[in-house]
C-alpha positions as CSV (number, residue, x, y, z in Angstrom):
1,X,-30.6,9.2,1.6
2,X,-30.9,10.1,-2.0
3,X,-32.9,13.1,-1.3
4,X,-30.1,14.2,0.9
5,X,-27.5,13.6,-1.8
6,X,-29.6,15.1,-4.4
7,X,-30.3,18.5,-2.5
8,X,-26.6,18.6,-1.6
9,X,-25.4,18.4,-5.3
10,X,-28.0,20.8,-6.3
11,X,-27.4,23.7,-3.8
12,X,-23.7,23.3,-3.3
13,X,-21.7,24.4,-6.5
14,X,-18.3,23.6,-4.9
15,X,-19.3,20.1,-3.7
16,X,-20.8,19.3,-7.0
17,X,-17.6,20.3,-9.0
18,X,-15.7,18.0,-6.3
19,X,-18.0,15.2,-6.8
20,X,-18.0,15.3,-10.6
21,X,-14.1,15.2,-10.5
22,X,-14.2,12.3,-8.4
23,X,-16.7,10.3,-10.3
24,X,-14.4,10.9,-13.5
25,X,-11.0,10.0,-12.0
26,X,-12.3,7.1,-9.8
27,X,-13.8,5.4,-12.7
28,X,-10.5,5.7,-14.7
29,X,-8.6,4.4,-11.8
30,X,-10.3,1.0,-12.1
31,X,-9.4,0.8,-15.8
32,X,-5.8,0.9,-14.8
33,X,-6.3,-1.3,-11.7
34,X,-7.9,-4.2,-13.7
35,X,-5.7,-3.8,-16.8
36,X,-2.5,-3.7,-14.7
37,X,-3.3,-6.8,-12.6
38,X,-4.8,-8.7,-15.5
39,X,-1.7,-8.1,-17.6
40,X,0.7,-9.0,-14.9
41,X,-1.1,-12.3,-14.5
42,X,-1.4,-13.0,-18.2
43,X,2.3,-12.4,-18.8
44,X,3.7,-14.2,-15.7
45,X,1.0,-16.4,-14.2
46,X,2.3,-15.6,-10.8
47,X,0.6,-14.2,-7.7
48,X,3.9,-12.9,-6.4
49,X,4.2,-10.5,-9.6
50,X,0.6,-9.0,-8.5
51,X,2.0,-9.0,-5.1
52,X,5.1,-7.0,-6.3
53,X,2.8,-4.5,-8.4
54,X,0.9,-3.9,-5.1
55,X,3.8,-3.3,-3.2
56,X,5.2,-0.9,-5.8
57,X,2.2,1.1,-5.4
58,X,2.2,0.8,-1.6
59,X,5.7,1.8,-0.7
60,X,5.6,5.3,-2.6
61,X,2.0,6.0,-0.9
62,X,3.6,5.7,2.4
63,X,6.5,7.7,1.7
64,X,4.5,10.5,0.1
65,X,2.0,10.7,3.2
66,X,4.1,12.8,5.6
67,X,5.1,15.1,2.8
68,X,1.6,15.3,1.5
69,X,0.2,16.1,4.8
70,X,2.7,19.1,5.5
71,X,2.3,20.3,2.0
72,X,-1.7,20.3,2.3
73,X,-1.6,22.0,5.7
74,X,0.9,24.5,4.4
75,X,-0.3,25.6,0.9
76,X,-3.3,26.0,-1.1
77,X,-5.1,22.6,-1.2
78,X,-6.8,23.2,-4.4
79,X,-3.6,23.7,-6.2
80,X,-2.0,20.8,-4.7
81,X,-4.9,18.7,-5.9
82,X,-4.5,20.1,-9.4
83,X,-0.9,19.3,-9.6
84,X,-1.6,15.7,-8.4
85,X,-4.3,15.1,-11.1
86,X,-2.0,16.4,-14.1
87,X,1.2,14.5,-12.9
88,X,-1.1,11.3,-12.7
89,X,-2.6,11.9,-16.1
90,X,0.8,11.8,-17.7
91,X,1.9,8.8,-15.8
92,X,-1.2,7.0,-16.4
93,X,-0.8,7.5,-20.3
94,X,2.6,5.9,-20.0
95,X,1.2,2.6,-19.0
96,X,0.5,2.0,-22.7
97,X,4.4,1.4,-22.9
98,X,3.9,-1.7,-20.8
99,X,1.6,-3.6,-23.3
100,X,4.2,-4.4,-25.9
101,X,7.3,-4.3,-23.5
102,X,6.4,-7.1,-21.0
103,X,8.8,-5.9,-18.3
104,X,7.6,-6.1,-14.8
105,X,10.0,-3.4,-13.7
106,X,8.2,-0.9,-16.0
107,X,4.7,-2.0,-14.3
108,X,6.6,-1.4,-10.9
109,X,8.0,1.9,-11.8
110,X,4.9,3.5,-13.2
111,X,2.7,2.1,-10.5
112,X,5.1,3.7,-8.0
113,X,4.9,7.1,-9.6
114,X,1.1,6.8,-9.8
115,X,0.7,6.2,-6.2
116,X,3.2,8.7,-5.0
117,X,1.0,11.5,-6.3
118,X,-2.2,10.1,-5.2
119,X,-2.1,11.1,-1.3
120,X,-1.8,14.7,-2.3
121,X,-5.1,14.4,-4.0
122,X,-6.9,11.9,-1.7
123,X,-6.1,13.7,1.6
124,X,-6.7,17.0,0.0
125,X,-10.2,16.1,-0.9
126,X,-10.9,14.9,2.7
127,X,-9.2,18.3,4.1
128,X,-11.3,20.5,2.2
129,X,-14.7,19.1,2.8
130,X,-15.6,21.1,5.8
131,X,-14.4,24.3,4.0
132,X,-17.1,23.8,1.2
133,X,-19.9,22.3,3.1
134,X,-22.0,23.6,6.2
135,X,-22.0,21.9,9.4
136,X,-25.4,20.4,8.5
137,X,-24.2,19.1,5.1
138,X,-20.8,17.6,6.4
139,X,-22.1,14.2,7.2
140,X,-24.1,13.9,3.9
141,X,-21.0,15.4,2.0
142,X,-18.8,12.5,3.5
143,X,-21.3,9.8,2.9
144,X,-21.8,10.8,-0.7
145,X,-18.0,11.1,-1.3
146,X,-17.6,7.7,-0.1
147,X,-20.6,6.0,-1.6
148,X,-19.5,7.6,-4.9
149,X,-16.1,5.8,-4.4
150,X,-17.9,2.5,-3.9
151,X,-20.1,3.2,-6.8
152,X,-17.3,3.7,-9.0
153,X,-15.9,0.1,-7.7
154,X,-19.1,-1.5,-8.8
155,X,-19.4,0.2,-12.1
156,X,-15.8,1.0,-13.0
157,X,-14.4,-2.5,-12.2
158,X,-17.1,-4.2,-14.2
159,X,-16.8,-1.9,-17.2
160,X,-13.1,-1.9,-17.0
161,X,-12.9,-5.9,-16.9
162,X,-14.9,-5.9,-20.0
163,X,-13.1,-3.2,-21.7
164,X,-9.8,-4.8,-21.2
165,X,-11.2,-8.2,-22.4
166,X,-12.8,-6.8,-25.5
167,X,-10.9,-3.6,-26.5
168,X,-7.5,-4.5,-25.2
169,X,-5.3,-2.8,-22.5
170,X,-4.2,0.3,-24.4
171,X,-7.6,1.8,-24.3
172,X,-7.9,1.1,-20.6
173,X,-4.6,3.0,-19.8
174,X,-5.7,6.0,-22.2
175,X,-9.4,6.4,-20.7
176,X,-7.5,6.3,-17.2
177,X,-5.2,9.3,-18.3
178,X,-8.2,11.2,-19.8
179,X,-10.0,10.7,-16.4
180,X,-7.4,12.5,-14.6
181,X,-7.6,15.6,-17.0
182,X,-11.3,15.8,-16.5
183,X,-10.9,15.6,-12.8
184,X,-8.4,18.4,-13.0
185,X,-10.9,20.5,-15.0
186,X,-13.4,20.2,-12.3
187,X,-11.1,20.9,-9.4
188,X,-10.2,24.2,-11.1
189,X,-13.8,25.2,-10.9
190,X,-13.7,25.2,-7.0
191,X,-14.1,28.7,-5.6
192,X,-13.8,30.2,-2.0
193,X,-12.8,33.6,-0.9
194,X,-9.4,33.4,0.2
195,X,-8.6,30.1,-1.6
196,X,-8.2,26.8,0.2
197,X,-5.3,27.6,2.7
198,X,-5.5,26.1,6.1
199,X,-5.7,28.3,8.9
200,X,-2.3,30.3,9.4
201,X,0.2,29.9,12.0
202,X,1.6,33.1,13.7
203,X,3.5,35.4,11.2
204,X,7.0,34.7,12.8
205,X,6.6,30.9,12.1
206,X,5.0,31.3,8.7
207,X,8.3,32.5,7.1
208,X,9.9,29.2,8.0
209,X,9.3,25.9,6.5
210,X,10.2,23.0,8.5
211,X,8.6,19.8,7.2
212,X,9.8,17.3,9.9
213,X,9.0,19.6,12.7
214,X,5.5,20.4,11.3
215,X,4.9,16.4,10.7
216,X,5.8,15.6,14.2
217,X,3.6,18.4,15.4
218,X,0.8,16.6,13.7
219,X,1.8,13.3,15.1
220,X,1.6,15.1,18.6
221,X,-1.9,16.3,18.0
222,X,-3.0,12.9,17.0
223,X,-1.7,11.4,20.2
224,X,-3.3,13.9,22.2
225,X,-6.8,12.8,21.0
226,X,-7.7,9.3,22.0
227,X,-10.5,9.1,19.5
228,X,-8.2,10.3,16.5
229,X,-5.6,7.9,17.4
230,X,-8.1,4.9,18.0
231,X,-9.4,5.7,14.5
232,X,-6.0,5.4,13.1
233,X,-5.3,2.3,14.8
234,X,-8.7,0.8,13.5
235,X,-7.4,1.5,9.9
236,X,-4.1,-0.4,10.7
237,X,-6.0,-3.3,12.2
238,X,-8.2,-3.6,9.3
239,X,-5.1,-3.5,6.9
240,X,-3.4,-6.5,8.6
241,X,-5.9,-8.5,6.5
242,X,-7.1,-5.8,3.9
243,X,-3.5,-5.9,2.2
244,X,-3.8,-9.6,1.4
245,X,-7.5,-9.0,0.3
246,X,-6.2,-6.7,-2.6
247,X,-4.1,-9.5,-4.1
248,X,-6.8,-12.1,-3.4
249,X,-9.3,-10.6,-5.5
250,X,-7.2,-11.0,-8.5
251,X,-6.2,-14.6,-7.6
252,X,-9.8,-15.5,-7.0
253,X,-11.0,-14.1,-10.3
254,X,-8.2,-15.5,-12.3
255,X,-7.1,-18.6,-10.5
256,X,-9.8,-20.1,-8.2
257,X,-12.8,-19.4,-10.3
258,X,-11.1,-19.3,-13.7
259,X,-13.0,-16.3,-15.1
260,X,-10.1,-14.0,-16.3
261,X,-10.2,-10.2,-16.3
262,X,-14.0,-10.1,-16.3
263,X,-13.8,-12.3,-13.2
264,X,-11.7,-10.0,-11.5
265,X,-14.1,-7.2,-12.4
266,X,-17.1,-9.2,-11.2
267,X,-15.4,-9.8,-7.7
268,X,-14.5,-6.1,-7.4
269,X,-18.0,-5.2,-8.4
270,X,-19.8,-7.4,-5.9
271,X,-17.4,-5.8,-3.1
272,X,-18.7,-2.5,-4.5
273,X,-22.3,-3.4,-4.1
274,X,-21.5,-4.4,-0.5
275,X,-19.9,-1.1,0.1
276,X,-22.8,0.8,-1.3
277,X,-25.1,-0.9,1.1
278,X,-22.9,-0.3,4.1
279,X,-22.5,3.4,3.0
280,X,-26.3,3.8,2.9
281,X,-26.7,2.3,6.4
282,X,-23.8,4.5,7.7
283,X,-25.5,7.6,6.4
284,X,-28.7,6.9,7.9
285,X,-27.6,5.9,11.5
286,X,-24.6,8.5,11.5
287,X,-27.2,11.2,11.4
288,X,-28.8,10.2,14.8
289,X,-26.5,7.9,16.5
290,X,-25.1,8.7,19.9
291,X,-21.3,8.7,20.6
292,X,-21.7,5.6,22.7
293,X,-23.7,3.7,20.2
294,X,-21.3,4.9,17.5
295,X,-18.4,3.0,19.2
296,X,-20.5,-0.1,19.4
297,X,-21.4,-0.1,15.8
298,X,-17.7,0.0,14.9
299,X,-17.0,-3.2,17.0
300,X,-19.9,-4.9,15.4
301,X,-18.9,-3.7,11.8
302,X,-15.6,-5.3,12.0
303,X,-16.7,-8.6,13.3
304,X,-19.2,-8.8,10.4
305,X,-16.6,-7.8,7.9
306,X,-13.8,-10.3,9.0
307,X,-16.4,-13.1,9.4
308,X,-18.0,-12.7,6.1
309,X,-14.4,-12.5,4.4
310,X,-13.6,-16.0,5.9
311,X,-16.7,-17.2,4.6
312,X,-16.0,-15.8,1.1
313,X,-12.8,-17.5,0.9
314,X,-14.3,-20.8,1.6
315,X,-17.1,-20.8,-0.8
316,X,-17.3,-23.3,-3.8
317,X,-20.2,-21.4,-5.4
318,X,-19.2,-18.3,-7.4
319,X,-22.6,-16.6,-6.4
320,X,-22.2,-17.3,-2.7
321,X,-18.5,-16.1,-2.8
322,X,-19.8,-12.8,-4.3
323,X,-22.7,-12.8,-1.6
324,X,-20.1,-13.0,1.2
325,X,-17.6,-10.4,-0.2
326,X,-20.5,-8.0,-0.3
327,X,-21.6,-8.6,3.1
328,X,-17.9,-8.2,4.3
329,X,-17.4,-4.9,2.6
330,X,-21.0,-3.7,3.9
331,X,-19.5,-4.1,7.6
332,X,-16.3,-2.1,6.6
333,X,-18.4,0.6,4.7
334,X,-20.4,1.3,7.8
335,X,-17.4,1.6,10.0
336,X,-15.6,4.0,7.3
337,X,-18.7,6.5,6.9
338,X,-18.8,6.7,10.7
339,X,-15.3,7.2,11.5
340,X,-14.5,9.6,8.8
341,X,-17.4,11.7,9.8
342,X,-16.0,11.8,13.2
343,X,-12.6,12.9,11.8
344,X,-14.2,15.7,9.8
345,X,-16.2,17.1,12.7
346,X,-13.4,16.8,15.4
347,X,-9.8,17.4,13.7
348,X,-8.7,21.3,13.5
349,X,-8.3,22.7,10.0
350,X,-4.7,23.3,10.5
351,X,-4.0,19.6,11.3
352,X,-6.4,17.9,8.9
353,X,-4.1,17.4,6.0
354,X,-1.5,15.7,8.3
355,X,-4.0,13.6,10.1
356,X,-5.8,12.2,6.9
357,X,-2.3,11.8,5.2
358,X,-0.7,10.0,8.2
359,X,-3.6,7.5,8.7
360,X,-3.3,6.9,5.0
361,X,0.3,6.2,5.3
362,X,-0.3,3.9,8.4
363,X,-2.9,2.0,6.7
364,X,-0.3,1.5,3.6
365,X,2.6,0.6,5.7
366,X,0.5,-2.4,7.3
367,X,-0.9,-3.2,3.9
368,X,2.7,-3.6,2.7
369,X,3.4,-6.3,5.3
370,X,-0.1,-8.0,4.6
371,X,0.5,-8.0,0.8
372,X,4.0,-9.2,1.1
373,X,3.1,-12.1,3.2
374,X,0.2,-13.0,0.9
375,X,2.4,-12.6,-2.2
376,X,4.8,-15.1,-0.8
377,X,2.3,-17.4,0.8
378,X,0.6,-17.6,-2.7
379,X,3.6,-19.5,-3.6
380,X,2.9,-22.2,-1.1
381,X,-0.6,-22.2,-0.1
382,X,-3.9,-21.7,-1.9
383,X,-5.8,-18.5,-1.9
384,X,-8.5,-20.0,0.2
385,X,-6.2,-20.6,3.0
386,X,-4.8,-17.2,2.7
387,X,-8.2,-15.6,2.5
388,X,-9.1,-17.5,5.7
389,X,-6.3,-16.2,7.7
390,X,-6.7,-12.5,6.4
391,X,-10.4,-12.6,7.5
392,X,-9.3,-13.6,11.0
393,X,-6.8,-10.8,11.1
394,X,-9.2,-8.1,10.1
395,X,-11.6,-9.3,12.7
396,X,-9.1,-8.6,15.4
397,X,-10.0,-4.8,14.9
398,X,-13.2,-5.4,16.7
399,X,-11.4,-6.9,19.8
400,X,-9.0,-4.1,20.2
401,X,-11.6,-1.3,19.6
402,X,-14.2,-3.0,22.0
403,X,-11.5,-3.3,24.7
404,X,-10.5,0.4,24.5
405,X,-14.3,1.3,24.7
406,X,-14.8,-1.1,27.6
407,X,-11.6,0.5,29.5
408,X,-12.9,4.0,29.0
409,X,-9.9,4.8,26.7
410,X,-12.1,6.5,24.0
411,X,-14.1,9.3,25.6
412,X,-16.0,11.6,23.5
413,X,-14.0,14.8,22.5
414,X,-15.4,18.3,24.0
415,X,-16.7,20.4,21.3
416,X,-16.6,20.1,17.6
417,X,-13.7,21.4,15.4
418,X,-15.8,22.5,12.6
419,X,-17.0,26.1,13.4
420,X,-19.2,28.6,11.6
421,X,-16.6,30.8,10.4
422,X,-15.2,27.8,8.6
423,X,-18.1,26.4,6.9
424,X,-21.2,27.4,4.5
425,X,-19.2,28.1,1.5
426,X,-21.2,27.1,-1.5
427,X,-19.0,28.8,-4.2
428,X,-18.7,32.3,-5.3
429,X,-17.1,34.7,-7.7
430,X,-13.8,34.6,-6.2
431,X,-11.0,31.7,-6.0
């Protein structure tokens, strides 16, 4: 696996720049996350406020999704990603104001602005991967992108927790802002003849911008592909328990195990270790697994994920809790690598932005319900009880996926959407 990653980074300049930008910005993200959640708990001592912060991030992400998908499929994706980075840099810096002004409304507002700009970058990054890699590199690029994301969880959350505890929240927010500027500098270095526009529509249609019509066109495309729709619904199934999990990590670190900001960071880091292990497994089997076995692995992965999360929620030992949260995330990581690789290979370039943005919006919509329920429940029930229910809900994903496979509702699509004219761009002299 590491040889594949090293070769890709050495030979593909475009991907190397994208990857460096990802590392910088995502480590910075965790400085913001840990600082905001810890600050909220320190000033209010309320799980409901943590839930409110999560919801203030989720609602804008849902609202931005349809617009982000249309924009990414209509305009130059590189420029959209640059704009997203720069906007988030200034918003991240404004979080410094929340340290001395203990107003939850300020935390909510800035969190919302930060997340509204995010889908334009995250969906854009997925959309351009097939345009800067060859068909042979695509699975490796997806594996490395996701593995890097999980590595930054492991490293970034640990460092962020220690930084917030020792240097203060201001430095965490400043570093987050600088990370977005660094990411923008890396994205600026991407080069491809003709830029990063998706495949064009017929000239007569190109003069008219119809956002809602184009978004509905993307939804029709998703419904026409059982596999794409199935992967989208898997994301929804995971989010029924996954939303609660976002809140529970903070509650377990602060309240259950009484370890403060560092405890939150350690829980997130253990989850990151599990994601790394699962990512390595997903990369390895994804290179040679058949489509039939791919579907079986997805079902098994979500059973492991949900079951291990239930065990995590009931452990009295902090060490065993960390082990089971790592195992839980390993299961979901395998599924994520395999599912995204399928989307990158199967979804047409002209729909790619809308597909990834729509799936992200569907997932966030479900997480809103899950987070709301968990936040309210935290006022009446222990985090352990909420975690038990969250794990069971996440496991139901495996049941529905397995039923669809057994009934023949997930046939293998014919052919691949990634074709030779679209790939093999390693960076050149033009933008």
